[in-house]
N, C-alpha and C positions, 0 to 999 in steps of 0.2 A: 301480743301484737304490739309493734312499736308506736310509739306517739309521733304524730307528723309536727313539726317544728316551721315555723316561718322565718325568712330570711331576716337576717339583723340589719336590714338597710331600711332606709327612710321610707319607702313605699313601693309597692309592685310596679309603679310608673318608672322608677330607677331603674329597675332591672329591665323594662321593656326598652328603655331608652340604650342601655347597654348592648341588648341583643340586636336590636334593629338599628341603632343609629350610628354606633361608633365605628363599624366597620363598612368598608365600601364594597366588598366582594364577599359572597358567602363563603367561598372556596378557602379561605384562609383559617377557617376553623381548624383543618388538619395540620397547618403551620403551628397555630397555638398550641395544640394539644401536643405535637409531637416536641415542641420545644418545652413544654412543662415536663413531660418525660424524661428530656435531656438535662435537666434541671435536677431531677429527682435522683438520675444515676450520678450526676456532679457532686451532689450532697454526700452519698454514699461512697463514691470515690475520694473525695477529700476526707471523711473520718478514717477511711480504710489506710491513709497515708499517714494522717496525725495520730490515728490511737494504734496503728500496726495491727489492724485485724487479720489474723491469719485465715480466717475461714472465708474471707471475701476475694473472688477470683476476678481480678481487674479486667482479664481478658475475655470473659463472660458476658460483660454489660451489653445489652441489647433490646431495642425496641421493636416489637412484634406487632404487626399488623393482622387483623382477620377480618375478611369479608363474609357475610352470611346472606346470601341472595334471598333465600326463602322466608327469614325472619326480617329482612331489610335492615341489619345491624352492622357497625362498623366498630371494632373493639381495638384499642391500644394498650398495648402490655408493655409494661417495664419492669425491669429488677432492680430499681434504685432503692433509696432509703425507705418508701413507704410512709404511710400516716396511720396514726392511732386515732381512736374516736375523738380526743380533744382537737387535733390537728384538722382532721376532717371538719369538725364543727368550727375551728377558727379560719381554715383555708377556703372551704366551700360554702359554709353557712353564712360566712360575712363576706358581702361584695366589696370588692375592693381591698380583701385583706390578703397579702401575697406573702407566702412563705418563702418564697425566693427573695423577696426584697428585705425582709428580716434575717435571712441566711447571709445575704450581701452586706448587711449593715455590721453583723456579727464579725465577718471577715475584715470588713475594714477595720473595725476596733481592735483586732488581735494582728493588724498589718499583714494580712496574707491574701489580700485581694486580688493577686497576681496570680494564684495558684489555680484558680478555677474561674472559669466565665458562666455567669448567670444570666440566661436569656431574659426570662419573664420578670418583670419586676413590679408590675402593676395590680396583679391579682383579678383582672377582669378578663384574662385571655380564655380561661376555663368557659366562661359563659357564653364564648363564641359558639360553642357546641349546640346551643338552643337555636341557632339561625337555622341550623338543618334538621336537629332533632326534637322530637315532641317528648321524649323521655330520656333520661339520662342514668346511668348505673355507674357508681365507683366501688371497685371491690380493692382495698388495701390493707396490708399489714406491715408495720414498721419493723426496720433491722432490728433484732434482739428482742422482740416481743413475741408472746405466744398467740395473742388474740388477733384476727382480721376483723374488719368491719366491711359494710355494705353500705353505702350512700344512694338513695334514690330522691329523684326530683323530675317534676314536669315543668318547673319554672313558674307556674301559675300558683300554686298554693302550698308552697313551702317545700321542705324535704323531711326524709326520715334517715334515720342511722340504727342499724342493726349488727350484731354479732354474725360472723359467719366463719367457717373454718377455711383456713388457706394453708396450703403446702409450703410457701415460701414468701419471702419479703418482696416488696414492690406494690405497683398499682396496675389495675386494670379499668379502663374507660369505655362504657359500652354505649353507642348512641343509637336509638331506635328512630330511624327516619322518619320525617313527616311524610304525610301523603302527597302524592304529586300536585301540582297545580297546573293552570293553564301557562302561568309564568314561570314556573320552576319545575324542572323534573329531578327529584332528590334522588331516584334511581342510577343518575349518572355516577354518583359517589359509590356505586356498588359495582363499578366496573373497574376491572382490574388496569387497563390503560389509563384510566381518567387518574385513579391514585398512583400509578407511576409518573404520570405527568405532573401533578401536584407536588410530589416528593423532588423531582428534577428541578422543579420551579423555587419552590420556597426552603426546602429543607435538606438539599444535596449535599450541603459541607456540615451536617450535623456531624459531630465527633465519632457517635456511635454508630453501628450498624442498624441500620431500619430494613427488617426484613419483613417479607409475605410469601405466602405460598403461592405459587403462580403454576399455570398448566404451560408447557412446553411441547412443541413438537420436534421431536428427534427421529433421526433415519434409523431404521431397524436394519443391523448388519445381517445380511443372508449368511446360511451354512455353507451354500455352495454358489459360486458366482457364474451367473446365466448371462449368456451374451445377449446384449439389448433389453436386459429385464429392467423394468421400472423400479424406482427405488421405492422402498416401501417406510411408512412414518407411523410412531405411535406417539401417542399423548402421554406426558409423564408429569407429575407434579414436584416442583421443586421449591424449597425455600430460599428465596431469592433476595439477595441484598439489593436494594433499591438506589441507595445513594453512595456518593464517590467517597464521602467523610473527609477527605483531605483537600483542601482548596488548593487549587494551581499556583495563587498568588501567596500562600503561607510557606510554600518550600521555598529553600534556597535558590537563589538565583543560579548559581554555580551548578545547580543538578538539573536544570530545566534546559532542554534542548530547543534550538528554533523551532524544530517541528513540532514539537509539544505547544510552544506559544501560538503557531499559527493554526493547529489544527483546534486549540481551545477558541480562538477568535473565530474561526468559520464557523464552528460548531454553535458559539454562544450568540453570536450577531448575524448569523445567517448571510453570511458573504462566501462567495465561492473563490474568490481569489486572496491570496496572503495578505497580511497587513504590510505596510511599507516600513513603519516602525513600531517597536515595541517598548513601552517606558515601565518598567517595575519598579516601585520604589516602597519602602517602609519607613515611617517617620515616628520617634518618639519624642515626647517633650510635653508641651502645655496640651496638647493633643496629639493622641495614638492613632495611627491608622496604616493600612496597607492598600495600595491601588495599583491596579493593572491596567494601563492605557495603551490603547492602539491608535496609530494614524492609518487610515485605510489605503490600501495600495491604489485604489480608482474612486472617483468621484461617484458617490451613490447616485442612481438614476434620479430620484426625488429630491436631490439635496436642496436645490434651489427652489422648492415648491413649498406651498405652505403647510403640506402634509408632513414635511419631516420635522420631528422633534429632537431637539438636544437634550443631552443630560446622560448623566452616569448610573449605572445601576447601582444601589445601595445594599450593603449587608451590616448587618450588627452581629458582631461575633458569629459569623458565617451564616447566618440566617436571613434570607433575602427580604427586603423590606418594600422596596419601591424600585420601579424600571427605569424613570425618567427623572432623575433628582436633576433639576435645572440650575439649582442654587449651585452646584458644584462646578459647575463650567461656564466660562463667559461666552456671550454670544459669538465673539470672534473667532474663537476655538471649537466652535460647534461641531466641525468634523471628527473630534475626537472621540472615540468609542471607548467603552470599558466600565470598570467597576472601582468601589471604595468601601472598604470593611473596617470600621471603627467600633470600638467597644466605648467611646467617650461621647458619642452623639447623644443628645437629649432628645430622645422621641416622644412622642405624644402617646397618649394613652392606649391607641389601636396599634400602635407601631407601624402605622401605615404613611403619616407624614412627619416632616421635622419641624420641629421650634426652630424659629430664626434666631439662633443664638450665637454665642461668641466661638464656639466649637466650630460649627458648619463654615464661618468666613474664615477661619483660621486654616481648614482643610482646603476650602476653594481658593486661597491665597497661595497656599504651597504648590497646589496642583499647576496653576496658573504659572507661576515662576518656573517649575521643574518644566513644563512643555515649551515656554519660551527658550529655556536654557539649552535643551535638546535641539530645537530647531536652529539655533543660533551655531551649535556644535555642528550639527549636520552642513549648514550652510559653509562653514570655515573647512571642513575635513572630508565631506562628501559632496562635493559640488552637484555631481549629476544626479544623486538623490535628491538634492535639494530643489534642483531645478524640476524634477518630476513631481514632488510636492508642491511647487508653487504652480505649476500648471495644472494640478488638480484644484488647490485650494487658495491660491493666491489672492483671487477675488474676493474671497472672505475676510482675508487680511485688509485688503484695501476698505471694504464695508466696515471693518472694525473701526479704522481710523475716522471715517467720515460720519459714522454715528455717535450718538452721545455728545454731540459738539466738540469733537477732537478730544473728550478728556482720556482716551487710550492709545492718543498718539505717541508719546514717549515710549509706551511700552511695546510699540509694534512697529516704529517706524524704521528700525535695523532690519527688519525682516523683509522689508520691500525690495522689489526687483521690478528693472524696466528694460527695455531693449536700447542698445547703445548704437548710435550712429558710427561711432569709430571701432567699438570693439565686436561688432557685428555678432552680439550674443546678450544674453540678460545679465545685467550688473546691480549691484547694490548701490544704494545712496553713498556709502561709506567709500566704494571703490571708485565713484566717481569724484568725489572731493578728493580723495588721493590723487587723482590725475589731473586735476585743475591746472592749468597754465598760471605761471606767475602774474599776480594782478588781477585776475578772472574774479569777480565780484558774485556773478549769479550762476546758478544751475539751469542750464537752458533746457527747454523740454518744447515740444509740439504735439499735437493730438490729431488723430485721423483713422479711417477706418482698419486699415490694414498697414503693416510695414513697408510693404512695396509702395502703396500710395502716397505714404509719408514720405518717404526717401526720394520721390520725385516732386515734392511740393516745390515751388520756386524760391519760397522763403529761406529753405536749408539750405541752398546752394552757397551763398555767401557766408553762413555762419561757418560750416564745414571749411569753406576756402580759408577762412581767418584761423583755422585750427583749434576750433573749439567742438567738444563733443556735446551730442544732441542727444536726449532721453526721448524716446518715442512712445506715446501713450495712446493705446488702442482699445481699452475698456470704457464703457461709458461712466464708470466712476471715478476713473483716474483722475481728473480734470478738479473734481469736488474734493477728492483726498488730497490732491497738492494745495488746494486753497485752504484747508483745514491745516495743514502742516505750516505753511507761510513760508519757513526757513528751515534747514538743516546743518547742524554744525556752524550756526551764524551765516550761511550762505543761503541768500534768498532765491526762489524759484522764478525764473523768467521764462514767460511763453514767447517765442520768437515772432509769434504771429500776433503780438498786442504792443503797443507804444511803440517808442522808439527804443533801438538797440544799443545805440552809442557806440558802434564797433567802428565808425571811420574815424581817420585821423583829422586834424584841426585842418589841415590843407583840403582834404575832402569836405569836410565841412562847408568850410568857405565857398567852395566850388559849386555845391548842393545848393545852397543860400542864393548864390548868384543866378542860377540857372533858374530856380522857381522865381526869382524876382523878375528876370527877363521873360518869363512864360506866365506871368500873373493873369493877365486877360485871358490867356487859352485854357489855362486850369479852371478860370471861374466860370468861363464859357460851358465847359464840359459839367461843372457842378450844377450850371442853371439847367442844363440839358437833362441830367439825371435826376433832379429835384430832391425829393424827400428820399430817394433810394440811397443816398449816401450823405453822410455827415461833410465829406471833405474829399476833393480830389487833389493829390499832391505828387510832387516828385519823390521817388522812391530812393531810401538809401540801402535797402536791404536786397534788391534784385541784382543779378548779376548779368545773366543771359535772357532770362524770359521777360516779356514785354509787360505785364500787367500783375497785379496781385490784390487780393482783398486783404486788409488788416483791420484791427479793431482798437478801441482805447482799452484802457486797463480796466477790470471789472470783469462783466460777462463776456465771456469768449464763444466764437461760433460753435466750438462742440457743446458747450454747455446749452445753448441755444437749441441745437439737434436734440439733445437728451430730454429736454423738457416739452420740445414738441414732439416727442416720439411716445410720451406718456400716454396711458390709457384715457387719462382725462384731458389730454391734450396740453398745451401752455396756457393756463388759466388767466394767467395776465398778461400775456402776449408778449413776455418779456423777450427781447431782441439786444443783440451785440450790435454796437454802433458799427457800420460799414464806411470804410476808408479806402478808396480806390488810389492805388498807388501805381504811377508809370516810371519805368524804365527809361531815363533821359539818355542811356547810351543804346539803346535799341532803335533799330530802325523804325519801328511804328511811330515812335516819337518825332523824328523827322518827317514823315508822311504827316503827321497831325500838324505840324507847325506849317507846312505848305499850303495844307487844305485851308486852315485859317486864314493864312494870308491872301488866300484867293476867294474864299467864300465861307464867312464865319459861320454862316447858318447851316452849312453841311457837315459842320463837327458833330451835330446833334447825332447823327445815323453811326460816326464812329464812336461815339461815347457808349451807345446802347450796345455795339457790339462788343467793345472791351470790358463793360461792366458784365456782360452775360458771360463772356470768356472766364472772367474771374469768378464768377459763381459756379461754374461749372468745375473749374479747378478745385475750389473750397468743398466741393460735394453737394452744393445746394442747387434746388429745382429753379429754372429759369421761369419768369412770369408767363412769358408767351412764346412757347417752342416754336410755332407756326411763324411769327411774325421775325425771329431770330434765322430760321431757316429760308426765309423770303430773302432777307437783308446780304445773307450769306451768297446766295444764288446773284443777287444784283451785282455785288461786288467782283464776285468771279467773271461775270460777263463784262463789265467795265475793263477788268484787268486785261480780258482777252482782246478786246478791241485796238 
């Protein structure tokens, strides 16, 4: 009878910690054990190459799974290098002792680290088996040796190692599943569909075939074909390969069709439409990795909700590590889906989380630059495609500029697009600057609800008449984005609805000043009638055919005020743009005001209210008293009819 040995670890508490705390999800036990099996085959594969072993058939390497529902066991077989008694003692009897890690160090010393990938490096993955198993048996026979050994443990009170007869080299690990509890149904791991799901999720790209005997329904071909006869099926058993082995992203780009990329994307990321853009890149250097990125063809339904999670899938040497690695993609490119596979990442002990290290930052930086480069190329060479992208995700780019106090503006400003008054389409800031008139110092813009409404604003008429292009801003974030930018290529942004535009000639300025001086009392009377509603009533230099408009001083604009007021918590500090009522001195209404003021100065109050409310409506603001406004309109109509 064999003698039971205790684990050479500090205490049982350490083992309990590893089993119960290191891993977030119990289901990863299969990933860890299959990765270990792959490592074992790697080791024999490497020896067969370096030692020219003639009796090793490298095409016959396989990882075989067996489910026994009656005895509630799962067995993982491999025909890899195997272990002798001493190695079982070292690798399984000492927690955190890794044969894979030792093997990797040996390769590095021999400068052969690129010849083979080693997945497991920490020596604790094996113990994840005890998350689902009450007992574990390991039968192993090392290649080139005669004797096999069986290792048994229930994790609680040590382990035993005994001799056993084995026909071939390799290792078999049998898990005797725990009893079901109210919180956990361990019988799920005995279901074929569940094992297939776990293989697809975590181990689909292990380089060796992972096989399992499964039952399939096949149609039975009848000896004679009878009309309208029902097809018959029989249940057959098949040793099915569960993994695809070769990742799409590891293949040469020239050998992959668009259809293959698109089908991979739709299957992997549960999208029914093709991606708009595929970015497939491989990088070697300080950090080596392969990435396969996709820009979706449509905006996901929940994209702008709190439920949407950014991040790329992460693989390490083809083994799935985590689903949403946020660190790999910046927030402003959160629309990008895809994956990264690297052998250089410093994973933590459970292979579930990343250490925040230099390699990770290097990968993220390369990905960010590549995405920006691809978008700029699309903008330049595939304008329709870029406009489609912009309509889907342009808002995200604008948020990216506004967030983080404008730290990302230099990286993103060239991607921006706005509707142009002169071009009647979306244009970039660079294109606007290229078309600027000689001597033009500002990039003119104005905000509103829609393109049509903006185009009809009184403030636009004179600017367009002077030959200047105006950018129309229709998204809530637009003006906040522009304020963060402040300027583009040394050209400052100018809201045509704020401050002085200085578009008039010296002669026009002089004439406006004279008109304002001559009507100083009238303007003051109008201001007094409106009280605190306006900061000033002035002669307008920006109106051409319309009678009045509202403008504001530099600083907060009307659109920014509207955005703040529309927030769920409202406008917490009551911040408002200053209101300046501008009157067109060349419009007939101004002559009417002059006549009314000359005959009855007090009557100007009613005119002031009407003109102010009219200007409010033009700007899209609600008027204070609609009933009073309606009554006054009727009164003026009656007077005009008499």
